[in-house]
C-alpha positions as CSV (number, residue, x, y, z in Angstrom):
1,X,-38.2,61.2,58.5
2,X,-39.3,57.1,59.9
3,X,-36.8,56.1,62.8
4,X,-34.7,52.8,62.4
5,X,-34.9,50.4,65.1
6,X,-32.2,48.8,66.0
7,X,-32.1,44.8,67.7
8,X,-29.8,44.1,70.5
9,X,-27.5,41.0,70.2
10,X,-30.9,38.3,71.8
11,X,-33.3,39.7,69.4
12,X,-30.5,39.5,66.0
13,X,-30.9,35.4,67.5
14,X,-35.0,35.0,68.0
15,X,-35.1,36.5,64.4
16,X,-37.2,39.6,65.8
17,X,-39.6,37.8,67.7
18,X,-42.1,39.1,70.3
19,X,-44.1,36.5,72.4
20,X,-46.8,39.0,72.6
21,X,-47.4,39.4,69.0
22,X,-50.4,38.1,67.5
23,X,-49.2,38.1,64.3
24,X,-45.1,37.1,63.9
25,X,-43.5,38.7,60.9
26,X,-42.2,36.8,58.5
27,X,-38.2,36.5,59.2
28,X,-39.9,35.1,62.4
29,X,-41.4,32.5,60.2
30,X,-38.9,31.4,58.3
31,X,-36.9,31.1,61.8
32,X,-39.4,28.5,63.0
33,X,-39.8,26.2,59.8
34,X,-36.2,26.0,60.0
35,X,-35.5,25.4,63.8
36,X,-38.1,22.4,63.2
37,X,-37.6,21.5,59.7
38,X,-33.7,22.3,58.5
39,X,-32.5,21.5,61.7
40,X,-33.3,17.8,62.7
41,X,-32.8,16.8,58.4
42,X,-29.3,18.5,58.7
43,X,-28.7,16.6,62.3
44,X,-30.2,13.3,60.6
45,X,-27.4,13.4,57.4
46,X,-24.8,14.0,60.0
47,X,-25.5,11.4,62.4
48,X,-25.8,8.8,59.4
49,X,-22.6,9.9,57.7
50,X,-20.5,8.7,61.1
51,X,-22.4,6.0,61.4
52,X,-22.2,4.6,58.1
53,X,-18.3,5.5,58.5
54,X,-17.8,3.4,62.1
55,X,-15.7,0.0,61.8
56,X,-17.5,-1.6,65.5
57,X,-17.7,-4.9,63.6
58,X,-14.0,-5.3,63.0
59,X,-13.3,-3.4,65.9
60,X,-15.0,-5.9,67.6
61,X,-13.0,-8.9,65.5
62,X,-10.1,-7.3,66.6
63,X,-10.3,-7.4,70.4
64,X,-11.7,-10.6,70.5
65,X,-8.6,-11.8,68.6
66,X,-7.0,-10.0,71.5
67,X,-8.0,-11.4,74.2
């Protein structure tokens, strides 16, 4: 009977990454692709949306009139 291998919390976060292994599992490779591909894309979209809704020019005009 095969014994189940339980991962500790840090190992779950690392998607089973083993630094000394010659070949990583597909789960680890998918996590690496996500970290270096999807996360920067998500952050770029989030920052772009925030910048679109900023009203810097209007606030500058308001401050110049007040001064």
